[in-house]
PDB file of N, CA, C and O in Angstrom:
ATOM      1  N   MET A   1     -34.907  -8.144  54.370  1.00  0.00           N
ATOM      2  CA  MET A   1     -33.652  -8.881  54.719  1.00  0.00           C
ATOM      3  C   MET A   1     -33.918 -10.342  54.765  1.00  0.00           C
ATOM      4  O   MET A   1     -33.264 -11.173  54.135  1.00  0.00           O
ATOM      5  N   SER A   2     -34.809 -10.575  55.465  1.00  0.00           N
ATOM      6  CA  SER A   2     -35.064 -11.905  55.816  1.00  0.00           C
ATOM      7  C   SER A   2     -34.862 -12.998  54.418  1.00  0.00           C
ATOM      8  O   SER A   2     -34.272 -14.078  54.410  1.00  0.00           O
ATOM      9  N   ASP A   3     -35.608 -12.263  53.214  1.00  0.00           N
ATOM     10  CA  ASP A   3     -35.876 -12.959  52.205  1.00  0.00           C
ATOM     11  C   ASP A   3     -34.443 -13.298  51.140  1.00  0.00           C
ATOM     12  O   ASP A   3     -34.372 -14.244  50.356  1.00  0.00           O
ATOM     13  N   ILE A   4     -33.527 -12.394  51.342  1.00  0.00           N
ATOM     14  CA  ILE A   4     -31.981 -12.608  51.206  1.00  0.00           C
ATOM     15  C   ILE A   4     -31.608 -13.670  51.970  1.00  0.00           C
ATOM     16  O   ILE A   4     -31.291 -14.714  51.400  1.00  0.00           O
ATOM     17  N   SER A   5     -31.594 -13.614  52.856  1.00  0.00           N
ATOM     18  CA  SER A   5     -30.842 -15.081  53.791  1.00  0.00           C
ATOM     19  C   SER A   5     -31.572 -16.252  53.743  1.00  0.00           C
ATOM     20  O   SER A   5     -31.055 -17.368  53.803  1.00  0.00           O
ATOM     21  N   THR A   6     -32.794 -16.031  53.634  1.00  0.00           N
ATOM     22  CA  THR A   6     -33.543 -17.410  53.084  1.00  0.00           C
ATOM     23  C   THR A   6     -33.112 -17.974  51.797  1.00  0.00           C
ATOM     24  O   THR A   6     -33.123 -19.178  51.542  1.00  0.00           O
ATOM     25  N   LYS A   7     -32.591 -16.699  50.705  1.00  0.00           N
ATOM     26  CA  LYS A   7     -32.517 -17.194  49.323  1.00  0.00           C
ATOM     27  C   LYS A   7     -30.756 -17.935  49.262  1.00  0.00           C
ATOM     28  O   LYS A   7     -30.339 -18.602  48.316  1.00  0.00           O
ATOM     29  N   ASN A   8     -29.998 -17.608  50.461  1.00  0.00           N
ATOM     30  CA  ASN A   8     -28.895 -17.616  50.488  1.00  0.00           C
ATOM     31  C   ASN A   8     -28.483 -19.088  51.351  1.00  0.00           C
ATOM     32  O   ASN A   8     -27.430 -19.690  51.142  1.00  0.00           O
ATOM     33  N   ALA A   9     -29.555 -19.542  52.378  1.00  0.00           N
ATOM     34  CA  ALA A   9     -29.198 -20.876  52.591  1.00  0.00           C
ATOM     35  C   ALA A   9     -29.890 -21.430  51.911  1.00  0.00           C
ATOM     36  O   ALA A   9     -30.117 -22.474  52.523  1.00  0.00           O
ATOM     37  N   ALA A  10     -30.611 -21.464  50.675  1.00  0.00           N
ATOM     38  CA  ALA A  10     -31.182 -22.205  49.669  1.00  0.00           C
ATOM     39  C   ALA A  10     -30.474 -22.146  48.926  1.00  0.00           C
ATOM     40  O   ALA A  10     -30.784 -22.939  48.038  1.00  0.00           O
ATOM     41  N   LEU A  11     -29.215 -21.408  48.607  1.00  0.00           N
ATOM     42  CA  LEU A  11     -28.027 -21.768  48.043  1.00  0.00           C
ATOM     43  C   LEU A  11     -26.814 -22.518  48.522  1.00  0.00           C
ATOM     44  O   LEU A  11     -26.095 -23.333  47.944  1.00  0.00           O
ATOM     45  N   GLU A  12     -26.786 -22.059  49.642  1.00  0.00           N
ATOM     46  CA  GLU A  12     -25.559 -23.102  50.198  1.00  0.00           C
ATOM     47  C   GLU A  12     -26.282 -24.553  50.223  1.00  0.00           C
ATOM     48  O   GLU A  12     -25.547 -25.535  50.121  1.00  0.00           O
ATOM     49  N   THR A  13     -27.652 -24.740  50.350  1.00  0.00           N
ATOM     50  CA  THR A  13     -28.038 -26.297  50.381  1.00  0.00           C
ATOM     51  C   THR A  13     -27.763 -26.943  48.815  1.00  0.00           C
ATOM     52  O   THR A  13     -27.496 -28.103  48.501  1.00  0.00           O
ATOM     53  N   MET A  14     -27.903 -25.965  48.132  1.00  0.00           N
ATOM     54  CA  MET A  14     -28.531 -26.697  46.767  1.00  0.00           C
ATOM     55  C   MET A  14     -26.482 -26.802  46.997  1.00  0.00           C
ATOM     56  O   MET A  14     -25.833 -27.723  47.493  1.00  0.00           O
ATOM     57  N   ALA A  15     -26.066 -25.687  46.500  1.00  0.00           N
ATOM     58  CA  ALA A  15     -24.297 -25.973  46.360  1.00  0.00           C
ATOM     59  C   ALA A  15     -23.733 -27.490  47.498  1.00  0.00           C
ATOM     60  O   ALA A  15     -22.813 -28.211  47.111  1.00  0.00           O
ATOM     61  N   ALA A  16     -24.452 -27.755  48.864  1.00  0.00           N
ATOM     62  CA  ALA A  16     -23.436 -28.813  49.253  1.00  0.00           C
ATOM     63  C   ALA A  16     -24.530 -30.038  48.967  1.00  0.00           C
ATOM     64  O   ALA A  16     -24.361 -30.949  49.778  1.00  0.00           O
ATOM     65  N   GLU A  17     -25.366 -30.237  48.234  1.00  0.00           N
ATOM     66  CA  GLU A  17     -25.802 -31.335  47.371  1.00  0.00           C
ATOM     67  C   GLU A  17     -25.421 -31.609  46.355  1.00  0.00           C
ATOM     68  O   GLU A  17     -25.444 -32.811  46.090  1.00  0.00           O
ATOM     69  N   TYR A  18     -25.016 -30.877  45.549  1.00  0.00           N
ATOM     70  CA  TYR A  18     -24.415 -30.992  44.489  1.00  0.00           C
ATOM     71  C   TYR A  18     -22.811 -31.491  44.782  1.00  0.00           C
ATOM     72  O   TYR A  18     -22.324 -32.488  44.248  1.00  0.00           O
ATOM     73  N   ASN A  19     -22.055 -30.571  45.771  1.00  0.00           N
ATOM     74  CA  ASN A  19     -20.833 -31.312  45.748  1.00  0.00           C
ATOM     75  C   ASN A  19     -20.982 -32.796  46.344  1.00  0.00           C
ATOM     76  O   ASN A  19     -20.222 -33.698  45.990  1.00  0.00           O
ATOM     77  N   SER A  20     -21.908 -32.963  47.178  1.00  0.00           N
ATOM     78  CA  SER A  20     -21.944 -34.213  47.953  1.00  0.00           C
ATOM     79  C   SER A  20     -22.280 -35.686  46.809  1.00  0.00           C
ATOM     80  O   SER A  20     -21.973 -36.871  46.943  1.00  0.00           O
ATOM     81  N   ALA A  21     -23.005 -34.988  45.743  1.00  0.00           N
ATOM     82  CA  ALA A  21     -23.705 -35.974  45.029  1.00  0.00           C
ATOM     83  C   ALA A  21     -22.141 -36.114  43.743  1.00  0.00           C
ATOM     84  O   ALA A  21     -21.721 -37.254  43.543  1.00  0.00           O
ATOM     85  N   THR A  22     -21.738 -35.428  43.315  1.00  0.00           N
ATOM     86  CA  THR A  22     -20.571 -35.349  42.178  1.00  0.00           C
ATOM     87  C   THR A  22     -19.016 -36.003  42.932  1.00  0.00           C
ATOM     88  O   THR A  22     -18.055 -36.138  42.175  1.00  0.00           O
ATOM     89  N   GLN A  23     -18.896 -36.288  44.058  1.00  0.00           N
ATOM     90  CA  GLN A  23     -17.538 -36.382  44.637  1.00  0.00           C
ATOM     91  C   GLN A  23     -17.298 -38.096  44.592  1.00  0.00           C
ATOM     92  O   GLN A  23     -16.413 -38.656  45.238  1.00  0.00           O
ATOM     93  N   TRP A  24     -18.307 -38.821  43.666  1.00  0.00           N
ATOM     94  CA  TRP A  24     -17.635 -40.105  43.657  1.00  0.00           C
ATOM     95  C   TRP A  24     -16.917 -39.682  41.964  1.00  0.00           C
ATOM     96  O   TRP A  24     -15.986 -40.435  41.675  1.00  0.00           O
ATOM     97  N   PHE A  25     -17.150 -38.916  41.191  1.00  0.00           N
ATOM     98  CA  PHE A  25     -16.601 -38.853  40.204  1.00  0.00           C
ATOM     99  C   PHE A  25     -15.113 -38.181  40.267  1.00  0.00           C
ATOM    100  O   PHE A  25     -14.202 -38.469  39.490  1.00  0.00           O
ATOM    101  N   VAL A  26     -15.028 -37.197  41.374  1.00  0.00           N
ATOM    102  CA  VAL A  26     -13.746 -36.466  41.879  1.00  0.00           C
ATOM    103  C   VAL A  26     -12.685 -37.622  42.407  1.00  0.00           C
ATOM    104  O   VAL A  26     -11.499 -37.773  42.111  1.00  0.00           O
ATOM    105  N   LYS A  27     -13.475 -38.327  43.231  1.00  0.00           N
ATOM    106  CA  LYS A  27     -12.543 -40.023  43.424  1.00  0.00           C
ATOM    107  C   LYS A  27     -12.054 -40.659  42.255  1.00  0.00           C
ATOM    108  O   LYS A  27     -10.848 -40.648  42.007  1.00  0.00           O
ATOM    109  N   LEU A  28     -12.666 -41.068  41.706  1.00  0.00           N
ATOM    110  CA  LEU A  28     -12.452 -41.721  40.361  1.00  0.00           C
ATOM    111  C   LEU A  28     -11.859 -41.315  39.360  1.00  0.00           C
ATOM    112  O   LEU A  28     -11.678 -42.126  38.451  1.00  0.00           O
ATOM    113  N   ARG A  29     -11.432 -40.109  39.229  1.00  0.00           N
ATOM    114  CA  ARG A  29     -10.693 -39.103  37.944  1.00  0.00           C
ATOM    115  C   ARG A  29      -8.896 -39.977  38.856  1.00  0.00           C
ATOM    116  O   ARG A  29      -8.428 -39.865  39.989  1.00  0.00           O
ATOM    117  N   ARG A  30      -8.483 -40.683  37.730  1.00  0.00           N
ATOM    118  CA  ARG A  30      -6.896 -40.468  38.040  1.00  0.00           C
ATOM    119  C   ARG A  30      -5.980 -39.481  37.662  1.00  0.00           C
ATOM    120  O   ARG A  30      -6.098 -38.642  36.770  1.00  0.00           O
ATOM    121  N   LYS A  31      -5.174 -39.648  38.336  1.00  0.00           N
ATOM    122  CA  LYS A  31      -4.005 -38.727  38.312  1.00  0.00           C
ATOM    123  C   LYS A  31      -3.103 -39.257  37.485  1.00  0.00           C
ATOM    124  O   LYS A  31      -2.765 -40.421  37.700  1.00  0.00           O
ATOM    125  N   ARG A  32      -2.550 -38.572  36.429  1.00  0.00           N
ATOM    126  CA  ARG A  32      -1.723 -38.529  35.112  1.00  0.00           C
ATOM    127  C   ARG A  32      -0.452 -38.403  35.697  1.00  0.00           C
ATOM    128  O   ARG A  32      -0.184 -37.729  36.691  1.00  0.00           O
ATOM    129  N   LEU A  33       0.571 -39.314  34.804  1.00  0.00           N
ATOM    130  CA  LEU A  33       2.093 -39.041  35.392  1.00  0.00           C
ATOM    131  C   LEU A  33       1.949 -38.126  34.135  1.00  0.00           C
ATOM    132  O   LEU A  33       1.407 -38.169  33.030  1.00  0.00           O
ATOM    133  N   PRO A  34       2.980 -36.985  35.133  1.00  0.00           N
ATOM    134  CA  PRO A  34       3.638 -36.300  33.453  1.00  0.00           C
ATOM    135  C   PRO A  34       4.225 -36.786  32.488  1.00  0.00           C
ATOM    136  O   PRO A  34       4.978 -37.743  32.668  1.00  0.00           O
ATOM    137  N   PRO A  35       4.043 -36.292  31.328  1.00  0.00           N
ATOM    138  CA  PRO A  35       4.754 -36.843  29.544  1.00  0.00           C
ATOM    139  C   PRO A  35       5.905 -37.010  29.652  1.00  0.00           C
ATOM    140  O   PRO A  35       6.377 -36.050  30.262  1.00  0.00           O
ATOM    141  N   LEU A  36       7.021 -38.078  29.258  1.00  0.00           N
ATOM    142  CA  LEU A  36       8.048 -37.672  29.269  1.00  0.00           C
ATOM    143  C   LEU A  36       8.704 -37.134  27.790  1.00  0.00           C
ATOM    144  O   LEU A  36       8.450 -37.340  26.603  1.00  0.00           O
ATOM    145  N   SER A  37       9.492 -36.491  28.395  1.00  0.00           N
ATOM    146  CA  SER A  37      10.177 -35.837  26.982  1.00  0.00           C
ATOM    147  C   SER A  37      11.725 -36.071  27.032  1.00  0.00           C
ATOM    148  O   SER A  37      12.450 -36.239  28.012  1.00  0.00           O
ATOM    149  N   ILE A  38      12.054 -36.032  25.560  1.00  0.00           N
ATOM    150  CA  ILE A  38      13.399 -36.703  25.178  1.00  0.00           C
ATOM    151  C   ILE A  38      13.816 -35.722  24.070  1.00  0.00           C
ATOM    152  O   ILE A  38      13.082 -35.495  23.108  1.00  0.00           O
ATOM    153  N   ARG A  39      15.342 -34.995  24.281  1.00  0.00           N
ATOM    154  CA  ARG A  39      15.775 -34.471  23.220  1.00  0.00           C
ATOM    155  C   ARG A  39      16.209 -35.368  21.953  1.00  0.00           C
ATOM    156  O   ARG A  39      17.066 -36.248  22.030  1.00  0.00           O
ATOM    157  N   LEU A  40      15.425 -34.994  20.633  1.00  0.00           N
ATOM    158  CA  LEU A  40      16.776 -35.065  19.302  1.00  0.00           C
ATOM    159  C   LEU A  40      17.078 -34.384  18.617  1.00  0.00           C
ATOM    160  O   LEU A  40      16.502 -33.331  18.342  1.00  0.00           O
ATOM    161  N   THR A  41      18.041 -34.792  18.169  1.00  0.00           N
ATOM    162  CA  THR A  41      18.762 -34.031  17.261  1.00  0.00           C
ATOM    163  C   THR A  41      17.454 -34.086  15.916  1.00  0.00           C
ATOM    164  O   THR A  41      16.537 -34.892  15.757  1.00  0.00           O
ATOM    165  N   GLU A  42      17.855 -32.874  15.111  1.00  0.00           N
ATOM    166  CA  GLU A  42      17.051 -33.048  13.817  1.00  0.00           C
ATOM    167  C   GLU A  42      17.140 -34.204  12.849  1.00  0.00           C
ATOM    168  O   GLU A  42      16.108 -34.366  12.198  1.00  0.00           O
ATOM    169  N   THR A  43      18.190 -35.101  12.582  1.00  0.00           N
ATOM    170  CA  THR A  43      18.571 -35.947  12.224  1.00  0.00           C
ATOM    171  C   THR A  43      18.107 -37.479  12.767  1.00  0.00           C
ATOM    172  O   THR A  43      17.945 -38.531  12.149  1.00  0.00           O
ATOM    173  N   GLU A  44      17.978 -37.167  14.080  1.00  0.00           N
ATOM    174  CA  GLU A  44      17.878 -38.472  15.003  1.00  0.00           C
ATOM    175  C   GLU A  44      15.871 -38.516  14.584  1.00  0.00           C
ATOM    176  O   GLU A  44      15.183 -39.486  14.266  1.00  0.00           O
ATOM    177  N   ARG A  45      15.533 -37.269  14.743  1.00  0.00           N
ATOM    178  CA  ARG A  45      14.145 -37.117  14.666  1.00  0.00           C
ATOM    179  C   ARG A  45      13.408 -37.753  13.091  1.00  0.00           C
ATOM    180  O   ARG A  45      12.421 -38.482  12.989  1.00  0.00           O
ATOM    181  N   ALA A  46      14.257 -37.199  12.006  1.00  0.00           N
ATOM    182  CA  ALA A  46      14.227 -38.184  11.276  1.00  0.00           C
ATOM    183  C   ALA A  46      14.238 -39.269  10.554  1.00  0.00           C
ATOM    184  O   ALA A  46      13.572 -39.488   9.542  1.00  0.00           O
ATOM    185  N   GLU A  47      15.002 -39.956  11.080  1.00  0.00           N
ATOM    186  CA  GLU A  47      15.305 -41.173  11.574  1.00  0.00           C
ATOM    187  C   GLU A  47      14.358 -41.840  11.992  1.00  0.00           C
ATOM    188  O   GLU A  47      13.694 -42.584  11.270  1.00  0.00           O
ATOM    189  N   LEU A  48      14.168 -41.668  13.197  1.00  0.00           N
ATOM    190  CA  LEU A  48      12.889 -42.012  13.905  1.00  0.00           C
ATOM    191  C   LEU A  48      11.525 -42.026  12.819  1.00  0.00           C
ATOM    192  O   LEU A  48      11.063 -43.017  12.253  1.00  0.00           O
ATOM    193  N   LYS A  49      11.062 -40.648  12.730  1.00  0.00           N
ATOM    194  CA  LYS A  49       9.879 -40.508  11.952  1.00  0.00           C
ATOM    195  C   LYS A  49      10.152 -41.597  10.265  1.00  0.00           C
ATOM    196  O   LYS A  49       9.215 -42.324   9.937  1.00  0.00           O
ATOM    197  N   ALA A  50      11.078 -41.583   9.623  1.00  0.00           N
ATOM    198  CA  ALA A  50      10.901 -42.795   8.620  1.00  0.00           C
ATOM    199  C   ALA A  50      10.897 -44.335   9.254  1.00  0.00           C
ATOM    200  O   ALA A  50      10.001 -45.155   9.053  1.00  0.00           O
ATOM    201  N   ALA A  51      11.843 -44.509   9.894  1.00  0.00           N
ATOM    202  CA  ALA A  51      11.424 -45.528  10.867  1.00  0.00           C
ATOM    203  C   ALA A  51      10.054 -46.311  11.118  1.00  0.00           C
ATOM    204  O   ALA A  51       9.537 -47.371  10.764  1.00  0.00           O
ATOM    205  N   ALA A  52       9.727 -45.130  11.983  1.00  0.00           N
ATOM    206  CA  ALA A  52       7.796 -45.585  12.263  1.00  0.00           C
ATOM    207  C   ALA A  52       6.831 -45.370  10.971  1.00  0.00           C
ATOM    208  O   ALA A  52       5.638 -45.627  11.129  1.00  0.00           O
ATOM    209  N   ASP A  53       7.294 -44.897   9.660  1.00  0.00           N
ATOM    210  CA  ASP A  53       6.597 -45.657   8.334  1.00  0.00           C
ATOM    211  C   ASP A  53       5.173 -45.234   8.565  1.00  0.00           C
ATOM    212  O   ASP A  53       4.251 -46.003   8.291  1.00  0.00           O
ATOM    213  N   GLY A  54       4.908 -43.721   9.192  1.00  0.00           N
ATOM    214  CA  GLY A  54       3.418 -43.057   8.932  1.00  0.00           C
ATOM    215  C   GLY A  54       2.650 -43.463  10.516  1.00  0.00           C
ATOM    216  O   GLY A  54       1.470 -43.232  10.781  1.00  0.00           O
ATOM    217  N   GLN A  55       3.518 -44.026  11.320  1.00  0.00           N
ATOM    218  CA  GLN A  55       2.916 -44.867  12.499  1.00  0.00           C
ATOM    219  C   GLN A  55       3.265 -43.428  13.427  1.00  0.00           C
ATOM    220  O   GLN A  55       4.165 -42.675  13.053  1.00  0.00           O
ATOM    221  N   SER A  56       2.528 -43.166  14.555  1.00  0.00           N
ATOM    222  CA  SER A  56       2.440 -41.834  15.346  1.00  0.00           C
ATOM    223  C   SER A  56       4.256 -42.094  15.871  1.00  0.00           C
ATOM    224  O   SER A  56       4.767 -43.210  15.784  1.00  0.00           O
ATOM    225  N   LEU A  57       4.829 -41.190  16.260  1.00  0.00           N
ATOM    226  CA  LEU A  57       6.260 -41.471  17.367  1.00  0.00           C
ATOM    227  C   LEU A  57       5.900 -41.913  18.325  1.00  0.00           C
ATOM    228  O   LEU A  57       6.525 -42.868  18.788  1.00  0.00           O
ATOM    229  N   ASN A  58       4.895 -41.463  18.920  1.00  0.00           N
ATOM    230  CA  ASN A  58       4.641 -42.153  20.488  1.00  0.00           C
ATOM    231  C   ASN A  58       4.080 -43.814  20.145  1.00  0.00           C
ATOM    232  O   ASN A  58       4.367 -44.744  20.899  1.00  0.00           O
ATOM    233  N   SER A  59       3.605 -43.915  19.428  1.00  0.00           N
ATOM    234  CA  SER A  59       2.895 -45.165  19.562  1.00  0.00           C
ATOM    235  C   SER A  59       3.791 -45.888  18.825  1.00  0.00           C
ATOM    236  O   SER A  59       3.581 -47.101  18.823  1.00  0.00           O
ATOM    237  N   TYR A  60       5.022 -45.370  18.003  1.00  0.00           N
ATOM    238  CA  TYR A  60       5.885 -46.692  17.619  1.00  0.00           C
ATOM    239  C   TYR A  60       7.283 -46.710  18.342  1.00  0.00           C
ATOM    240  O   TYR A  60       8.037 -47.664  18.148  1.00  0.00           O
ATOM    241  N   ILE A  61       7.683 -45.560  19.262  1.00  0.00           N
ATOM    242  CA  ILE A  61       8.297 -45.611  20.374  1.00  0.00           C
ATOM    243  C   ILE A  61       7.949 -46.824  21.223  1.00  0.00           C
ATOM    244  O   ILE A  61       8.777 -47.731  21.306  1.00  0.00           O
ATOM    245  N   LYS A  62       6.720 -46.913  21.895  1.00  0.00           N
ATOM    246  CA  LYS A  62       6.099 -47.515  22.789  1.00  0.00           C
ATOM    247  C   LYS A  62       6.318 -48.896  22.050  1.00  0.00           C
ATOM    248  O   LYS A  62       7.234 -49.590  22.491  1.00  0.00           O
ATOM    249  N   ASP A  63       5.441 -49.477  20.761  1.00  0.00           N
ATOM    250  CA  ASP A  63       5.725 -50.719  20.310  1.00  0.00           C
ATOM    251  C   ASP A  63       7.185 -50.813  20.422  1.00  0.00           C
ATOM    252  O   ASP A  63       7.573 -51.822  21.011  1.00  0.00           O
ATOM    253  N   GLN A  64       8.185 -49.918  19.955  1.00  0.00           N
ATOM    254  CA  GLN A  64       9.563 -50.713  19.995  1.00  0.00           C
ATOM    255  C   GLN A  64      10.156 -50.961  21.451  1.00  0.00           C
ATOM    256  O   GLN A  64      11.051 -51.777  21.675  1.00  0.00           O
ATOM    257  N   LEU A  65       9.657 -50.300  22.246  1.00  0.00           N
ATOM    258  CA  LEU A  65      10.390 -50.385  23.962  1.00  0.00           C
ATOM    259  C   LEU A  65       9.335 -51.757  24.453  1.00  0.00           C
ATOM    260  O   LEU A  65       9.874 -52.752  24.936  1.00  0.00           O
ATOM    261  N   PHE A  66       7.959 -51.709  24.299  1.00  0.00           N
ATOM    262  CA  PHE A  66       7.366 -52.866  24.965  1.00  0.00           C
ATOM    263  C   PHE A  66       6.696 -53.624  24.266  1.00  0.00           C
ATOM    264  O   PHE A  66       5.618 -54.063  24.668  1.00  0.00           O
ATOM    265  N   GLY A  67       7.353 -54.019  22.728  1.00  0.00           N
ATOM    266  CA  GLY A  67       6.159 -54.653  22.008  1.00  0.00           C
ATOM    267  C   GLY A  67       4.619 -54.310  21.945  1.00  0.00           C
ATOM    268  O   GLY A  67       3.872 -53.714  22.722  1.00  0.00           O
ATOM    269  N   ALA A  68       4.417 -54.962  20.626  1.00  0.00           N
ATOM    270  CA  ALA A  68       2.809 -54.210  20.002  1.00  0.00           C
ATOM    271  C   ALA A  68       1.934 -55.400  20.713  1.00  0.00           C
ATOM    272  O   ALA A  68       1.570 -56.455  20.194  1.00  0.00           O
ATOM    273  N   SER A  69       1.689 -54.914  22.105  1.00  0.00           N
ATOM    274  CA  SER A  69       1.072 -56.049  23.230  1.00  0.00           C
ATOM    275  C   SER A  69      -0.573 -55.871  22.319  1.00  0.00           C
ATOM    276  O   SER A  69      -1.333 -56.819  22.518  1.00  0.00           O
ATOM    277  N   GLY A  70      -1.029 -54.928  21.529  1.00  0.00           N
ATOM    278  CA  GLY A  70      -2.367 -55.308  21.353  1.00  0.00           C
ATOM    279  C   GLY A  70      -3.344 -54.388  22.040  1.00  0.00           C
ATOM    280  O   GLY A  70      -4.494 -54.266  21.617  1.00  0.00           O
ATOM    281  N   LYS A  71      -2.896 -53.739  23.094  1.00  0.00           N
ATOM    282  CA  LYS A  71      -3.763 -52.666  23.924  1.00  0.00           C
ATOM    283  C   LYS A  71      -3.997 -51.056  23.537  1.00  0.00           C
ATOM    284  O   LYS A  71      -3.379 -50.070  23.135  1.00  0.00           O
ATOM    285  N   VAL A  72      -5.020 -51.392  23.849  1.00  0.00           N
ATOM    286  CA  VAL A  72      -5.074 -49.703  23.782  1.00  0.00           C
ATOM    287  C   VAL A  72      -5.534 -48.958  24.420  1.00  0.00           C
ATOM    288  O   VAL A  72      -6.558 -49.177  25.068  1.00  0.00           O
ATOM    289  N   ALA A  73      -4.682 -47.482  24.415  1.00  0.00           N
ATOM    290  CA  ALA A  73      -4.731 -46.773  25.760  1.00  0.00           C
ATOM    291  C   ALA A  73      -6.300 -45.761  25.359  1.00  0.00           C
ATOM    292  O   ALA A  73      -6.795 -45.317  24.323  1.00  0.00           O
ATOM    293  N   LEU A  74      -6.618 -45.744  26.649  1.00  0.00           N
ATOM    294  CA  LEU A  74      -7.727 -44.797  26.760  1.00  0.00           C
ATOM    295  C   LEU A  74      -6.982 -43.744  26.894  1.00  0.00           C
ATOM    296  O   LEU A  74      -5.826 -43.780  27.316  1.00  0.00           O
ATOM    297  N   SER A  75      -7.867 -42.258  26.385  1.00  0.00           N
ATOM    298  CA  SER A  75      -7.243 -40.756  26.123  1.00  0.00           C
ATOM    299  C   SER A  75      -7.974 -40.524  27.533  1.00  0.00           C
ATOM    300  O   SER A  75      -7.476 -39.661  28.256  1.00  0.00           O
ATOM    301  N   SER A  76      -8.958 -41.121  27.932  1.00  0.00           N
ATOM    302  CA  SER A  76      -9.806 -40.800  29.360  1.00  0.00           C
ATOM    303  C   SER A  76     -10.259 -42.044  29.943  1.00  0.00           C
ATOM    304  O   SER A  76     -10.612 -42.954  29.192  1.00  0.00           O
ATOM    305  N   PRO A  77     -10.296 -42.229  31.589  1.00  0.00           N
ATOM    306  CA  PRO A  77     -10.986 -43.504  31.685  1.00  0.00           C
ATOM    307  C   PRO A  77     -12.562 -43.749  31.201  1.00  0.00           C
ATOM    308  O   PRO A  77     -13.252 -42.970  30.544  1.00  0.00           O
ATOM    309  N   SER A  78     -12.765 -44.477  31.488  1.00  0.00           N
ATOM    310  CA  SER A  78     -14.523 -44.587  31.439  1.00  0.00           C
ATOM    311  C   SER A  78     -15.294 -44.083  32.518  1.00  0.00           C
ATOM    312  O   SER A  78     -15.032 -44.297  33.701  1.00  0.00           O
ATOM    313  N   ARG A  79     -16.383 -43.316  32.037  1.00  0.00           N
ATOM    314  CA  ARG A  79     -17.000 -43.368  33.444  1.00  0.00           C
ATOM    315  C   ARG A  79     -18.248 -44.120  33.659  1.00  0.00           C
ATOM    316  O   ARG A  79     -19.077 -44.239  32.756  1.00  0.00           O
ATOM    317  N   PRO A  80     -18.410 -44.652  34.877  1.00  0.00           N
ATOM    318  CA  PRO A  80     -20.358 -45.328  35.133  1.00  0.00           C
ATOM    319  C   PRO A  80     -21.226 -44.184  35.355  1.00  0.00           C
ATOM    320  O   PRO A  80     -21.031 -42.971  35.292  1.00  0.00           O
ATOM    321  N   ALA A  81     -21.887 -44.652  35.536  1.00  0.00           N
ATOM    322  CA  ALA A  81     -23.397 -44.251  35.302  1.00  0.00           C
ATOM    323  C   ALA A  81     -23.723 -43.534  36.270  1.00  0.00           C
ATOM    324  O   ALA A  81     -23.777 -44.144  37.338  1.00  0.00           O
ATOM    325  N   SER A  82     -24.004 -42.279  36.309  1.00  0.00           N
ATOM    326  CA  SER A  82     -23.855 -40.978  37.388  1.00  0.00           C
ATOM    327  C   SER A  82     -25.145 -41.569  38.609  1.00  0.00           C
ATOM    328  O   SER A  82     -26.285 -41.822  38.221  1.00  0.00           O
ATOM    329  N   PRO A  83     -24.823 -41.686  39.738  1.00  0.00           N
ATOM    330  CA  PRO A  83     -26.136 -42.008  40.533  1.00  0.00           C
ATOM    331  C   PRO A  83     -27.394 -41.518  40.480  1.00  0.00           C
ATOM    332  O   PRO A  83     -28.467 -42.062  40.741  1.00  0.00           O
ATOM    333  N   LEU A  84     -27.034 -39.993  39.966  1.00  0.00           N
ATOM    334  CA  LEU A  84     -28.464 -39.108  39.364  1.00  0.00           C
ATOM    335  C   LEU A  84     -29.100 -39.445  38.377  1.00  0.00           C
ATOM    336  O   LEU A  84     -30.328 -39.395  38.431  1.00  0.00           O
ATOM    337  N   SER A  85     -28.548 -39.813  37.392  1.00  0.00           N
ATOM    338  CA  SER A  85     -29.051 -40.436  36.287  1.00  0.00           C
ATOM    339  C   SER A  85     -30.092 -41.478  36.111  1.00  0.00           C
ATOM    340  O   SER A  85     -30.550 -41.863  35.035  1.00  0.00           O
ATOM    341  N   GLY A  86     -30.444 -41.931  37.431  1.00  0.00           N
ATOM    342  CA  GLY A  86     -30.822 -43.315  38.045  1.00  0.00           C
ATOM    343  C   GLY A  86     -30.579 -44.074  36.659  1.00  0.00           C
ATOM    344  O   GLY A  86     -31.726 -44.219  36.236  1.00  0.00           O
ATOM    345  N   SER A  87     -29.987 -44.455  36.024  1.00  0.00           N
ATOM    346  CA  SER A  87     -29.144 -45.730  35.402  1.00  0.00           C
ATOM    347  C   SER A  87     -28.122 -46.639  36.485  1.00  0.00           C
ATOM    348  O   SER A  87     -27.475 -47.598  36.063  1.00  0.00           O
TER     349      SER A  87
END
């Protein structure tokens, strides 16, 4: 029975070390706002698609609202080197 409790204690220690080592990444993850949704009629959507001229509707609408600023939105935040990797 002591062998099992020793293994359990070792697993608990490893889990605690893992959790403390990964907390930096959890803090860096940003919370995203929920997506914006608008309802369009079929005609409105067709007109919008034609005006976008091959551009995605999302980028076309953003360009029309905010101008083409040249900024590229990243799909995920860049990740710094892990403190465990030695980098």
